[in-house]
Backbone atoms as SQL, in Angstrom:
CREATE TABLE atoms (id INTEGER PRIMARY KEY, chain TEXT, resi INTEGER, resn TEXT, atom TEXT, x REAL, y REAL, z REAL);
INSERT INTO atoms VALUES
  (1, 'A', 1, 'UNK', 'N', -76.779, -55.261, 25.096),
  (2, 'A', 1, 'UNK', 'CA', -77.085, -53.843, 24.963),
  (3, 'A', 1, 'UNK', 'C', -76.923, -53.466, 23.491),
  (4, 'A', 2, 'UNK', 'N', -77.881, -52.710, 22.979),
  (5, 'A', 2, 'UNK', 'CA', -77.812, -52.276, 21.596),
  (6, 'A', 2, 'UNK', 'C', -76.618, -51.354, 21.417),
  (7, 'A', 3, 'UNK', 'N', -76.010, -51.350, 20.201),
  (8, 'A', 3, 'UNK', 'CA', -74.801, -50.548, 19.980),
  (9, 'A', 3, 'UNK', 'C', -74.974, -49.071, 20.337),
  (10, 'A', 4, 'UNK', 'N', -76.124, -48.478, 19.990),
  (11, 'A', 4, 'UNK', 'CA', -76.328, -47.066, 20.278),
  (12, 'A', 4, 'UNK', 'C', -76.331, -46.813, 21.778),
  (13, 'A', 5, 'UNK', 'N', -77.013, -47.647, 22.525),
  (14, 'A', 5, 'UNK', 'CA', -77.048, -47.485, 23.976),
  (15, 'A', 5, 'UNK', 'C', -75.670, -47.667, 24.586),
  (16, 'A', 6, 'UNK', 'N', -74.911, -48.611, 24.079),
  (17, 'A', 6, 'UNK', 'CA', -73.553, -48.836, 24.592),
  (18, 'A', 6, 'UNK', 'C', -72.675, -47.620, 24.338),
  (19, 'A', 7, 'UNK', 'N', -72.799, -47.031, 23.165),
  (20, 'A', 7, 'UNK', 'CA', -72.004, -45.845, 22.827),
  (21, 'A', 7, 'UNK', 'C', -72.393, -44.681, 23.732),
  (22, 'A', 8, 'UNK', 'N', -73.691, -44.458, 23.892),
  (23, 'A', 8, 'UNK', 'CA', -74.140, -43.349, 24.733),
  (24, 'A', 8, 'UNK', 'C', -73.772, -43.572, 26.192),
  (25, 'A', 9, 'UNK', 'N', -73.837, -44.805, 26.648),
  (26, 'A', 9, 'UNK', 'CA', -73.426, -45.103, 28.025),
  (27, 'A', 9, 'UNK', 'C', -71.949, -44.801, 28.217),
  (28, 'A', 10, 'UNK', 'N', -71.124, -45.105, 27.221),
  (29, 'A', 10, 'UNK', 'CA', -69.692, -44.819, 27.339),
  (30, 'A', 10, 'UNK', 'C', -69.430, -43.317, 27.370),
  (31, 'A', 11, 'UNK', 'N', -70.218, -42.537, 26.640),
  (32, 'A', 11, 'UNK', 'CA', -70.077, -41.079, 26.682),
  (33, 'A', 11, 'UNK', 'C', -70.407, -40.565, 28.079),
  (34, 'A', 12, 'UNK', 'N', -71.509, -41.035, 28.632),
  (35, 'A', 12, 'UNK', 'CA', -71.914, -40.579, 29.964),
  (36, 'A', 12, 'UNK', 'C', -70.897, -40.954, 31.030),
  (37, 'A', 13, 'UNK', 'N', -70.295, -42.120, 30.902),
  (38, 'A', 13, 'UNK', 'CA', -69.272, -42.536, 31.868),
  (39, 'A', 13, 'UNK', 'C', -68.000, -41.716, 31.723),
  (40, 'A', 14, 'UNK', 'N', -67.743, -41.212, 30.535),
  (41, 'A', 14, 'UNK', 'CA', -66.541, -40.437, 30.260),
  (42, 'A', 14, 'UNK', 'C', -66.622, -39.010, 30.798),
  (43, 'A', 15, 'UNK', 'N', -67.813, -38.447, 30.919),
  (44, 'A', 15, 'UNK', 'CA', -67.956, -37.039, 31.295),
  (45, 'A', 15, 'UNK', 'C', -67.287, -36.670, 32.620),
  (46, 'A', 16, 'UNK', 'N', -67.439, -37.439, 33.700),
  (47, 'A', 16, 'UNK', 'CA', -66.748, -37.056, 34.930),
  (48, 'A', 16, 'UNK', 'C', -65.230, -36.994, 34.756),
  (49, 'A', 17, 'UNK', 'N', -64.687, -37.897, 33.946),
  (50, 'A', 17, 'UNK', 'CA', -63.247, -37.885, 33.702),
  (51, 'A', 17, 'UNK', 'C', -62.826, -36.615, 32.969),
  (52, 'A', 18, 'UNK', 'N', -63.656, -36.135, 32.043),
  (53, 'A', 18, 'UNK', 'CA', -63.337, -34.897, 31.325),
  (54, 'A', 18, 'UNK', 'C', -63.228, -33.742, 32.315),
  (55, 'A', 19, 'UNK', 'N', -64.156, -33.669, 33.236),
  (56, 'A', 19, 'UNK', 'CA', -64.149, -32.563, 34.194),
  (57, 'A', 19, 'UNK', 'C', -62.936, -32.616, 35.113),
  (58, 'A', 20, 'UNK', 'N', -62.511, -33.810, 35.475),
  (59, 'A', 20, 'UNK', 'CA', -61.358, -33.956, 36.378),
  (60, 'A', 20, 'UNK', 'C', -60.040, -33.788, 35.640),
  (61, 'A', 21, 'UNK', 'N', -59.949, -34.343, 34.440),
  (62, 'A', 21, 'UNK', 'CA', -58.683, -34.372, 33.708),
  (63, 'A', 21, 'UNK', 'C', -58.539, -33.258, 32.675),
  (64, 'A', 22, 'UNK', 'N', -59.462, -32.336, 32.628),
  (65, 'A', 22, 'UNK', 'CA', -59.441, -31.294, 31.603),
  (66, 'A', 22, 'UNK', 'C', -58.115, -30.538, 31.604),
  (67, 'A', 23, 'UNK', 'N', -57.539, -30.389, 30.417),
  (68, 'A', 23, 'UNK', 'CA', -56.336, -29.582, 30.257),
  (69, 'A', 23, 'UNK', 'C', -56.654, -28.119, 30.478),
  (70, 'A', 24, 'UNK', 'N', -57.866, -27.765, 30.110),
  (71, 'A', 24, 'UNK', 'CA', -58.285, -26.373, 30.228),
  (72, 'A', 24, 'UNK', 'C', -59.759, -26.381, 30.624),
  (73, 'A', 25, 'UNK', 'N', -60.083, -25.608, 31.631),
  (74, 'A', 25, 'UNK', 'CA', -61.466, -25.524, 32.095),
  (75, 'A', 25, 'UNK', 'C', -61.733, -24.100, 32.536),
  (76, 'A', 26, 'UNK', 'N', -62.968, -23.677, 32.402),
  (77, 'A', 26, 'UNK', 'CA', -63.336, -22.329, 32.818),
  (78, 'A', 26, 'UNK', 'C', -64.667, -21.942, 32.235),
  (79, 'A', 27, 'UNK', 'N', -65.067, -20.717, 32.493),
  (80, 'A', 27, 'UNK', 'CA', -66.341, -20.235, 31.963),
  (81, 'A', 27, 'UNK', 'C', -66.336, -20.255, 30.435),
  (82, 'A', 28, 'UNK', 'N', -65.254, -19.746, 29.824),
  (83, 'A', 28, 'UNK', 'CA', -65.101, -19.767, 28.369),
  (84, 'A', 28, 'UNK', 'C', -63.726, -20.330, 28.037),
  (85, 'A', 29, 'UNK', 'N', -63.702, -21.375, 27.226),
  (86, 'A', 29, 'UNK', 'CA', -62.456, -22.011, 26.809),
  (87, 'A', 29, 'UNK', 'C', -62.428, -22.003, 25.285),
  (88, 'A', 30, 'UNK', 'N', -61.403, -21.363, 24.710),
  (89, 'A', 30, 'UNK', 'CA', -61.262, -21.286, 23.255),
  (90, 'A', 30, 'UNK', 'C', -59.869, -21.780, 22.889),
  (91, 'A', 31, 'UNK', 'N', -59.797, -22.745, 21.951),
  (92, 'A', 31, 'UNK', 'CA', -58.522, -23.254, 21.452),
  (93, 'A', 31, 'UNK', 'C', -58.428, -22.919, 19.975),
  (94, 'A', 32, 'UNK', 'N', -57.301, -22.280, 19.585),
  (95, 'A', 32, 'UNK', 'CA', -57.082, -21.863, 18.205),
  (96, 'A', 32, 'UNK', 'C', -55.707, -22.325, 17.756),
  (97, 'A', 33, 'UNK', 'N', -55.463, -22.228, 16.461),
  (98, 'A', 33, 'UNK', 'CA', -54.171, -22.606, 15.913),
  (99, 'A', 33, 'UNK', 'C', -54.073, -24.112, 15.741),
  (100, 'A', 34, 'UNK', 'N', -52.859, -24.596, 15.538),
  (101, 'A', 34, 'UNK', 'CA', -52.625, -26.026, 15.383),
  (102, 'A', 34, 'UNK', 'C', -52.328, -26.630, 16.745),
  (103, 'A', 35, 'UNK', 'N', -53.041, -27.683, 17.077),
  (104, 'A', 35, 'UNK', 'CA', -52.875, -28.354, 18.367),
  (105, 'A', 35, 'UNK', 'C', -52.373, -29.758, 18.073),
  (106, 'A', 36, 'UNK', 'N', -51.171, -30.080, 18.553),
  (107, 'A', 36, 'UNK', 'CA', -50.516, -31.335, 18.224),
  (108, 'A', 36, 'UNK', 'C', -50.689, -32.404, 19.293),
  (109, 'A', 37, 'UNK', 'N', -51.834, -32.419, 19.953),
  (110, 'A', 37, 'UNK', 'CA', -52.092, -33.413, 20.991),
  (111, 'A', 37, 'UNK', 'C', -53.597, -33.564, 21.165),
  (112, 'A', 38, 'UNK', 'N', -53.986, -34.546, 21.969),
  (113, 'A', 38, 'UNK', 'CA', -55.396, -34.706, 22.319),
  (114, 'A', 38, 'UNK', 'C', -55.823, -33.535, 23.186),
  (115, 'A', 39, 'UNK', 'N', -57.086, -33.136, 23.083),
  (116, 'A', 39, 'UNK', 'CA', -57.631, -32.053, 23.899),
  (117, 'A', 39, 'UNK', 'C', -58.698, -32.587, 24.839),
  (118, 'A', 40, 'UNK', 'N', -58.624, -32.186, 26.100),
  (119, 'A', 40, 'UNK', 'CA', -59.634, -32.500, 27.106),
  (120, 'A', 40, 'UNK', 'C', -60.072, -31.166, 27.699),
  (121, 'A', 41, 'UNK', 'N', -61.321, -30.753, 27.410),
  (122, 'A', 41, 'UNK', 'CA', -61.769, -29.417, 27.754),
  (123, 'A', 41, 'UNK', 'C', -63.120, -29.454, 28.458),
  (124, 'A', 42, 'UNK', 'N', -63.336, -28.507, 29.366),
  (125, 'A', 42, 'UNK', 'CA', -64.620, -28.380, 30.044),
  (126, 'A', 42, 'UNK', 'C', -64.865, -26.909, 30.339),
  (127, 'A', 43, 'UNK', 'N', -66.114, -26.480, 30.213),
  (128, 'A', 43, 'UNK', 'CA', -66.418, -25.092, 30.526),
  (129, 'A', 43, 'UNK', 'C', -67.856, -24.740, 30.207),
  (130, 'A', 44, 'UNK', 'N', -68.196, -23.514, 30.533),
  (131, 'A', 44, 'UNK', 'CA', -69.524, -23.017, 30.193),
  (132, 'A', 44, 'UNK', 'C', -69.693, -22.979, 28.686),
  (133, 'A', 45, 'UNK', 'N', -68.700, -22.416, 27.999),
  (134, 'A', 45, 'UNK', 'CA', -68.626, -22.403, 26.537),
  (135, 'A', 45, 'UNK', 'C', -67.266, -22.942, 26.142),
  (136, 'A', 46, 'UNK', 'N', -67.250, -23.942, 25.284),
  (137, 'A', 46, 'UNK', 'CA', -65.997, -24.540, 24.814),
  (138, 'A', 46, 'UNK', 'C', -65.998, -24.452, 23.291),
  (139, 'A', 47, 'UNK', 'N', -64.956, -23.829, 22.733),
  (140, 'A', 47, 'UNK', 'CA', -64.837, -23.700, 21.277),
  (141, 'A', 47, 'UNK', 'C', -63.474, -24.188, 20.831),
  (142, 'A', 48, 'UNK', 'N', -63.472, -25.093, 19.852),
  (143, 'A', 48, 'UNK', 'CA', -62.235, -25.567, 19.239),
  (144, 'A', 48, 'UNK', 'C', -62.228, -25.022, 17.824),
  (145, 'A', 49, 'UNK', 'N', -61.365, -24.020, 17.601),
  (146, 'A', 49, 'UNK', 'CA', -61.295, -23.338, 16.309),
  (147, 'A', 49, 'UNK', 'C', -60.002, -23.634, 15.569),
  (148, 'A', 50, 'UNK', 'N', -59.204, -24.548, 16.094),
  (149, 'A', 50, 'UNK', 'CA', -57.926, -24.869, 15.471),
  (150, 'A', 50, 'UNK', 'C', -57.893, -26.297, 14.996),
  (151, 'A', 51, 'UNK', 'N', -56.902, -26.605, 14.149),
  (152, 'A', 51, 'UNK', 'CA', -56.706, -27.969, 13.670),
  (153, 'A', 51, 'UNK', 'C', -56.138, -28.801, 14.810),
  (154, 'A', 52, 'UNK', 'N', -56.753, -29.954, 15.082),
  (155, 'A', 52, 'UNK', 'CA', -56.312, -30.819, 16.175),
  (156, 'A', 52, 'UNK', 'C', -55.756, -32.104, 15.576),
  (157, 'A', 53, 'UNK', 'N', -54.492, -32.397, 15.895),
  (158, 'A', 53, 'UNK', 'CA', -53.849, -33.615, 15.415),
  (159, 'A', 53, 'UNK', 'C', -53.970, -34.709, 16.469),
  (160, 'A', 54, 'UNK', 'N', -55.174, -34.928, 16.952),
  (161, 'A', 54, 'UNK', 'CA', -55.466, -35.930, 17.978),
  (162, 'A', 54, 'UNK', 'C', -56.964, -35.984, 18.173),
  (163, 'A', 55, 'UNK', 'N', -57.381, -36.367, 19.375),
  (164, 'A', 55, 'UNK', 'CA', -58.797, -36.449, 19.716),
  (165, 'A', 55, 'UNK', 'C', -59.259, -35.181, 20.417),
  (166, 'A', 56, 'UNK', 'N', -60.555, -34.926, 20.392),
  (167, 'A', 56, 'UNK', 'CA', -61.174, -33.845, 21.161),
  (168, 'A', 56, 'UNK', 'C', -62.229, -34.470, 22.068),
  (169, 'A', 57, 'UNK', 'N', -62.067, -34.250, 23.371),
  (170, 'A', 57, 'UNK', 'CA', -63.036, -34.691, 24.369),
  (171, 'A', 57, 'UNK', 'C', -63.435, -33.436, 25.128),
  (172, 'A', 58, 'UNK', 'N', -64.725, -33.065, 25.069),
  (173, 'A', 58, 'UNK', 'CA', -65.136, -31.807, 25.669),
  (174, 'A', 58, 'UNK', 'C', -66.545, -31.893, 26.245),
  (175, 'A', 59, 'UNK', 'N', -66.766, -31.129, 27.319),
  (176, 'A', 59, 'UNK', 'CA', -68.082, -31.025, 27.936),
  (177, 'A', 59, 'UNK', 'C', -68.315, -29.574, 28.312),
  (178, 'A', 60, 'UNK', 'N', -69.548, -29.107, 28.135),
  (179, 'A', 60, 'UNK', 'CA', -69.855, -27.732, 28.497),
  (180, 'A', 60, 'UNK', 'C', -71.301, -27.385, 28.223),
  (181, 'A', 61, 'UNK', 'N', -71.657, -26.178, 28.599),
  (182, 'A', 61, 'UNK', 'CA', -73.001, -25.693, 28.294),
  (183, 'A', 61, 'UNK', 'C', -73.194, -25.598, 26.799),
  (184, 'A', 62, 'UNK', 'N', -72.194, -25.028, 26.111),
  (185, 'A', 62, 'UNK', 'CA', -72.152, -24.959, 24.654),
  (186, 'A', 62, 'UNK', 'C', -70.794, -25.472, 24.214),
  (187, 'A', 63, 'UNK', 'N', -70.778, -26.400, 23.283),
  (188, 'A', 63, 'UNK', 'CA', -69.526, -26.956, 22.758),
  (189, 'A', 63, 'UNK', 'C', -69.562, -26.850, 21.244),
  (190, 'A', 64, 'UNK', 'N', -68.530, -26.197, 20.667),
  (191, 'A', 64, 'UNK', 'CA', -68.424, -26.051, 19.206),
  (192, 'A', 64, 'UNK', 'C', -67.060, -26.554, 18.762),
  (193, 'A', 65, 'UNK', 'N', -67.052, -27.402, 17.752),
  (194, 'A', 65, 'UNK', 'CA', -65.814, -27.875, 17.129),
  (195, 'A', 65, 'UNK', 'C', -65.932, -27.508, 15.667),
  (196, 'A', 66, 'UNK', 'N', -65.075, -26.572, 15.202),
  (197, 'A', 66, 'UNK', 'CA', -65.278, -26.022, 13.865),
  (198, 'A', 66, 'UNK', 'C', -64.116, -26.221, 12.897),
  (199, 'A', 67, 'UNK', 'N', -63.015, -26.798, 13.336),
  (200, 'A', 67, 'UNK', 'CA', -61.894, -27.040, 12.423),
  (201, 'A', 67, 'UNK', 'C', -61.634, -28.537, 12.320),
  (202, 'A', 68, 'UNK', 'N', -60.597, -28.929, 11.595),
  (203, 'A', 68, 'UNK', 'CA', -60.353, -30.347, 11.362),
  (204, 'A', 68, 'UNK', 'C', -59.774, -31.047, 12.591),
  (205, 'A', 69, 'UNK', 'N', -60.203, -32.293, 12.774),
  (206, 'A', 69, 'UNK', 'CA', -59.732, -33.134, 13.875),
  (207, 'A', 69, 'UNK', 'C', -59.291, -34.454, 13.260),
  (208, 'A', 70, 'UNK', 'N', -58.038, -34.840, 13.511),
  (209, 'A', 70, 'UNK', 'CA', -57.513, -36.069, 12.913),
  (210, 'A', 70, 'UNK', 'C', -57.919, -37.333, 13.658),
  (211, 'A', 71, 'UNK', 'N', -58.437, -37.208, 14.853),
  (212, 'A', 71, 'UNK', 'CA', -58.846, -38.369, 15.638),
  (213, 'A', 71, 'UNK', 'C', -60.350, -38.411, 15.802),
  (214, 'A', 72, 'UNK', 'N', -60.771, -38.761, 17.021),
  (215, 'A', 72, 'UNK', 'CA', -62.181, -38.827, 17.376),
  (216, 'A', 72, 'UNK', 'C', -62.632, -37.525, 18.019),
  (217, 'A', 73, 'UNK', 'N', -63.940, -37.286, 17.997),
  (218, 'A', 73, 'UNK', 'CA', -64.553, -36.187, 18.741),
  (219, 'A', 73, 'UNK', 'C', -65.611, -36.801, 19.653),
  (220, 'A', 74, 'UNK', 'N', -65.482, -36.547, 20.965),
  (221, 'A', 74, 'UNK', 'CA', -66.470, -36.984, 21.948),
  (222, 'A', 74, 'UNK', 'C', -66.875, -35.755, 22.734),
  (223, 'A', 75, 'UNK', 'N', -68.134, -35.318, 22.552),
  (224, 'A', 75, 'UNK', 'CA', -68.584, -34.071, 23.158),
  (225, 'A', 75, 'UNK', 'C', -69.964, -34.224, 23.786),
  (226, 'A', 76, 'UNK', 'N', -70.185, -33.448, 24.843),
  (227, 'A', 76, 'UNK', 'CA', -71.493, -33.421, 25.492),
  (228, 'A', 76, 'UNK', 'C', -71.749, -32.010, 25.982),
  (229, 'A', 77, 'UNK', 'N', -72.995, -31.571, 25.867),
  (230, 'A', 77, 'UNK', 'CA', -73.330, -30.233, 26.334),
  (231, 'A', 77, 'UNK', 'C', -74.793, -29.916, 26.104),
  (232, 'A', 78, 'UNK', 'N', -75.182, -28.743, 26.565),
  (233, 'A', 78, 'UNK', 'CA', -76.540, -28.279, 26.312),
  (234, 'A', 78, 'UNK', 'C', -76.758, -28.072, 24.830),
  (235, 'A', 79, 'UNK', 'N', -75.803, -27.399, 24.193),
  (236, 'A', 79, 'UNK', 'CA', -75.788, -27.197, 22.745),
  (237, 'A', 79, 'UNK', 'C', -74.462, -27.717, 22.223),
  (238, 'A', 80, 'UNK', 'N', -74.514, -28.597, 21.233),
  (239, 'A', 80, 'UNK', 'CA', -73.303, -29.188, 20.652),
  (240, 'A', 80, 'UNK', 'C', -73.343, -28.960, 19.152),
  (241, 'A', 81, 'UNK', 'N', -72.263, -28.371, 18.611),
  (242, 'A', 81, 'UNK', 'CA', -72.152, -28.140, 17.177),
  (243, 'A', 81, 'UNK', 'C', -70.820, -28.692, 16.695),
  (244, 'A', 82, 'UNK', 'N', -70.875, -29.619, 15.757),
  (245, 'A', 82, 'UNK', 'CA', -69.651, -30.170, 15.159),
  (246, 'A', 82, 'UNK', 'C', -69.704, -29.839, 13.675),
  (247, 'A', 83, 'UNK', 'N', -68.975, -28.799, 13.296),
  (248, 'A', 83, 'UNK', 'CA', -68.921, -28.377, 11.902),
  (249, 'A', 83, 'UNK', 'C', -67.598, -28.736, 11.261),
  (250, 'A', 84, 'UNK', 'N', -66.771, -29.449, 11.986),
  (251, 'A', 84, 'UNK', 'CA', -65.421, -29.787, 11.559),
  (252, 'A', 84, 'UNK', 'C', -65.403, -30.986, 10.621),
  (253, 'A', 85, 'UNK', 'N', -64.267, -31.161, 9.962),
  (254, 'A', 85, 'UNK', 'CA', -63.964, -32.403, 9.274),
  (255, 'A', 85, 'UNK', 'C', -63.254, -33.277, 10.287),
  (256, 'A', 86, 'UNK', 'N', -63.865, -34.398, 10.639),
  (257, 'A', 86, 'UNK', 'CA', -63.323, -35.309, 11.650),
  (258, 'A', 86, 'UNK', 'C', -62.898, -36.584, 10.936),
  (259, 'A', 87, 'UNK', 'N', -61.631, -36.958, 11.077),
  (260, 'A', 87, 'UNK', 'CA', -61.105, -38.110, 10.354),
  (261, 'A', 87, 'UNK', 'C', -61.663, -39.440, 10.836),
  (262, 'A', 88, 'UNK', 'N', -62.047, -39.537, 12.112),
  (263, 'A', 88, 'UNK', 'CA', -62.503, -40.811, 12.646),
  (264, 'A', 88, 'UNK', 'C', -63.956, -40.695, 13.104),
  (265, 'A', 89, 'UNK', 'N', -64.263, -41.074, 14.340),
  (266, 'A', 89, 'UNK', 'CA', -65.634, -41.131, 14.843),
  (267, 'A', 89, 'UNK', 'C', -66.048, -39.847, 15.551),
  (268, 'A', 90, 'UNK', 'N', -67.361, -39.600, 15.586),
  (269, 'A', 90, 'UNK', 'CA', -67.943, -38.526, 16.385),
  (270, 'A', 90, 'UNK', 'C', -68.995, -39.145, 17.283),
  (271, 'A', 91, 'UNK', 'N', -68.895, -38.827, 18.577),
  (272, 'A', 91, 'UNK', 'CA', -69.906, -39.217, 19.563),
  (273, 'A', 91, 'UNK', 'C', -70.362, -37.936, 20.238),
  (274, 'A', 92, 'UNK', 'N', -71.641, -37.612, 20.103),
  (275, 'A', 92, 'UNK', 'CA', -72.151, -36.339, 20.602),
  (276, 'A', 92, 'UNK', 'C', -73.448, -36.549, 21.369),
  (277, 'A', 93, 'UNK', 'N', -73.560, -35.841, 22.487),
  (278, 'A', 93, 'UNK', 'CA', -74.732, -35.936, 23.347),
  (279, 'A', 93, 'UNK', 'C', -75.080, -34.535, 23.808),
  (280, 'A', 94, 'UNK', 'N', -76.355, -34.141, 23.693),
  (281, 'A', 94, 'UNK', 'CA', -76.717, -32.805, 24.143),
  (282, 'A', 94, 'UNK', 'C', -78.198, -32.532, 24.038),
  (283, 'A', 95, 'UNK', 'N', -78.576, -31.381, 24.557),
  (284, 'A', 95, 'UNK', 'CA', -79.956, -30.937, 24.411),
  (285, 'A', 95, 'UNK', 'C', -80.256, -30.668, 22.953),
  (286, 'A', 96, 'UNK', 'N', -79.337, -29.974, 22.294),
  (287, 'A', 96, 'UNK', 'CA', -79.408, -29.714, 20.857),
  (288, 'A', 96, 'UNK', 'C', -78.075, -30.110, 20.252),
  (289, 'A', 97, 'UNK', 'N', -78.108, -31.007, 19.279),
  (290, 'A', 97, 'UNK', 'CA', -76.891, -31.488, 18.616),
  (291, 'A', 97, 'UNK', 'C', -77.015, -31.202, 17.134),
  (292, 'A', 98, 'UNK', 'N', -76.006, -30.542, 16.570),
  (293, 'A', 98, 'UNK', 'CA', -75.987, -30.304, 15.129),
  (294, 'A', 98, 'UNK', 'C', -74.650, -30.774, 14.566),
  (295, 'A', 99, 'UNK', 'N', -74.732, -31.618, 13.551),
  (296, 'A', 99, 'UNK', 'CA', -73.545, -32.107, 12.849),
  (297, 'A', 99, 'UNK', 'C', -73.573, -31.468, 11.470),
  (298, 'A', 100, 'UNK', 'N', -72.547, -30.687, 11.162),
  (299, 'A', 100, 'UNK', 'CA', -72.520, -29.967, 9.897),
  (300, 'A', 100, 'UNK', 'C', -71.300, -30.256, 9.057),
  (301, 'A', 101, 'UNK', 'N', -70.366, -31.034, 9.594),
  (302, 'A', 101, 'UNK', 'CA', -69.127, -31.300, 8.875),
  (303, 'A', 101, 'UNK', 'C', -69.087, -32.703, 8.297),
  (304, 'A', 102, 'UNK', 'N', -67.877, -33.181, 8.085),
  (305, 'A', 102, 'UNK', 'CA', -67.647, -34.512, 7.538),
  (306, 'A', 102, 'UNK', 'C', -67.121, -35.414, 8.635),
  (307, 'A', 103, 'UNK', 'N', -67.744, -36.565, 8.789),
  (308, 'A', 103, 'UNK', 'CA', -67.315, -37.564, 9.757),
  (309, 'A', 103, 'UNK', 'C', -66.715, -38.714, 8.956),
  (310, 'A', 104, 'UNK', 'N', -65.431, -38.998, 9.177),
  (311, 'A', 104, 'UNK', 'CA', -64.740, -40.007, 8.389),
  (312, 'A', 104, 'UNK', 'C', -65.244, -41.417, 8.608),
  (313, 'A', 105, 'UNK', 'N', -65.690, -41.727, 9.828),
  (314, 'A', 105, 'UNK', 'CA', -66.142, -43.082, 10.127),
  (315, 'A', 105, 'UNK', 'C', -67.548, -43.019, 10.724),
  (316, 'A', 106, 'UNK', 'N', -67.740, -43.486, 11.942),
  (317, 'A', 106, 'UNK', 'CA', -69.079, -43.585, 12.518),
  (318, 'A', 106, 'UNK', 'C', -69.495, -42.320, 13.274),
  (319, 'A', 107, 'UNK', 'N', -70.815, -42.104, 13.311),
  (320, 'A', 107, 'UNK', 'CA', -71.414, -41.012, 14.064),
  (321, 'A', 107, 'UNK', 'C', -72.447, -41.594, 15.020),
  (322, 'A', 108, 'UNK', 'N', -72.342, -41.254, 16.306),
  (323, 'A', 108, 'UNK', 'CA', -73.364, -41.589, 17.300),
  (324, 'A', 108, 'UNK', 'C', -73.768, -40.279, 17.945),
  (325, 'A', 109, 'UNK', 'N', -75.039, -39.921, 17.829),
  (326, 'A', 109, 'UNK', 'CA', -75.516, -38.655, 18.380),
  (327, 'A', 109, 'UNK', 'C', -76.881, -38.854, 19.018),
  (328, 'A', 110, 'UNK', 'N', -77.056, -38.224, 20.184),
  (329, 'A', 110, 'UNK', 'CA', -78.339, -38.296, 20.877),
  (330, 'A', 110, 'UNK', 'C', -78.603, -36.958, 21.541),
  (331, 'A', 111, 'UNK', 'N', -79.876, -36.593, 21.608),
  (332, 'A', 111, 'UNK', 'CA', -80.225, -35.342, 22.262),
  (333, 'A', 111, 'UNK', 'C', -81.698, -35.052, 22.127),
  (334, 'A', 112, 'UNK', 'N', -82.100, -33.934, 22.716),
  (335, 'A', 112, 'UNK', 'CA', -83.476, -33.488, 22.569),
  (336, 'A', 112, 'UNK', 'C', -83.783, -33.222, 21.117),
  (337, 'A', 113, 'UNK', 'N', -82.839, -32.598, 20.407),
  (338, 'A', 113, 'UNK', 'CA', -82.924, -32.345, 18.970),
  (339, 'A', 113, 'UNK', 'C', -81.585, -32.717, 18.353),
  (340, 'A', 114, 'UNK', 'N', -81.612, -33.549, 17.334),
  (341, 'A', 114, 'UNK', 'CA', -80.395, -33.923, 16.600),
  (342, 'A', 114, 'UNK', 'C', -80.619, -33.562, 15.145),
  (343, 'A', 115, 'UNK', 'N', -79.711, -32.730, 14.597),
  (344, 'A', 115, 'UNK', 'CA', -79.822, -32.292, 13.206),
  (345, 'A', 115, 'UNK', 'C', -78.546, -32.633, 12.443),
  (346, 'A', 116, 'UNK', 'N', -78.733, -33.112, 11.234),
  (347, 'A', 116, 'UNK', 'CA', -77.628, -33.259, 10.291),
  (348, 'A', 116, 'UNK', 'C', -77.821, -32.179, 9.239),
  (349, 'A', 117, 'UNK', 'N', -76.858, -31.288, 9.110),
  (350, 'A', 117, 'UNK', 'CA', -76.946, -30.221, 8.114),
  (351, 'A', 117, 'UNK', 'C', -76.888, -30.829, 6.715),
  (352, 'A', 118, 'UNK', 'N', -77.428, -30.139, 5.720),
  (353, 'A', 118, 'UNK', 'CA', -77.391, -30.663, 4.351),
  (354, 'A', 118, 'UNK', 'C', -75.969, -30.976, 3.859),
  (355, 'A', 119, 'UNK', 'N', -74.979, -30.239, 4.338),
  (356, 'A', 119, 'UNK', 'CA', -73.597, -30.467, 3.908),
  (357, 'A', 119, 'UNK', 'C', -72.900, -31.575, 4.695),
  (358, 'A', 120, 'UNK', 'N', -73.519, -32.104, 5.733),
  (359, 'A', 120, 'UNK', 'CA', -72.893, -33.136, 6.567),
  (360, 'A', 120, 'UNK', 'C', -72.699, -34.428, 5.780),
  (361, 'A', 121, 'UNK', 'N', -71.577, -35.094, 6.044),
  (362, 'A', 121, 'UNK', 'CA', -71.258, -36.372, 5.408),
  (363, 'A', 121, 'UNK', 'C', -70.761, -37.326, 6.472),
  (364, 'A', 122, 'UNK', 'N', -71.216, -38.581, 6.416),
  (365, 'A', 122, 'UNK', 'CA', -70.789, -39.609, 7.359),
  (366, 'A', 122, 'UNK', 'C', -70.248, -40.781, 6.559),
  (367, 'A', 123, 'UNK', 'N', -68.966, -41.131, 6.798),
  (368, 'A', 123, 'UNK', 'CA', -68.314, -42.191, 6.024),
  (369, 'A', 123, 'UNK', 'C', -68.690, -43.580, 6.489),
  (370, 'A', 124, 'UNK', 'N', -69.134, -43.740, 7.719),
  (371, 'A', 124, 'UNK', 'CA', -69.512, -45.058, 8.243),
  (372, 'A', 124, 'UNK', 'C', -70.993, -45.070, 8.565),
  (373, 'A', 125, 'UNK', 'N', -71.316, -45.704, 9.664),
  (374, 'A', 125, 'UNK', 'CA', -72.717, -45.776, 10.110),
  (375, 'A', 125, 'UNK', 'C', -73.069, -44.572, 10.974),
  (376, 'A', 126, 'UNK', 'N', -74.349, -44.237, 10.957),
  (377, 'A', 126, 'UNK', 'CA', -74.849, -43.157, 11.809),
  (378, 'A', 126, 'UNK', 'C', -75.881, -43.742, 12.763),
  (379, 'A', 127, 'UNK', 'N', -75.663, -43.536, 14.065),
  (380, 'A', 127, 'UNK', 'CA', -76.585, -43.969, 15.108),
  (381, 'A', 127, 'UNK', 'C', -77.165, -42.711, 15.720),
  (382, 'A', 128, 'UNK', 'N', -78.429, -42.430, 15.451),
  (383, 'A', 128, 'UNK', 'CA', -79.045, -41.194, 15.916),
  (384, 'A', 128, 'UNK', 'C', -80.231, -41.510, 16.802);
């Protein structure tokens, strides 16, 4: 299996676990401030507006990650926006995916539309 397909398959397999194991789920889920643990979130709209000292795993109709994340970001949704500085990898799947921040290592993104903003930076490989 090609690396991109393997990465996307792992994201799809992870989604049911996010819905079952979510720390917070609901129509609108917003996390702010400093978060000193991994986040598992699911909802109609999911927004991470705080610094996360771990990983972010989220699924929703709209998913936005806008602050720094020291671990990985794995997100899926109808609309996915990652404007954060992510220290490690980003894996994103959605109808519309926009990467606008800095990815410290690898980026794997797939969707109906995938955009890298002019300010986006990827430290490793990008699989789009």
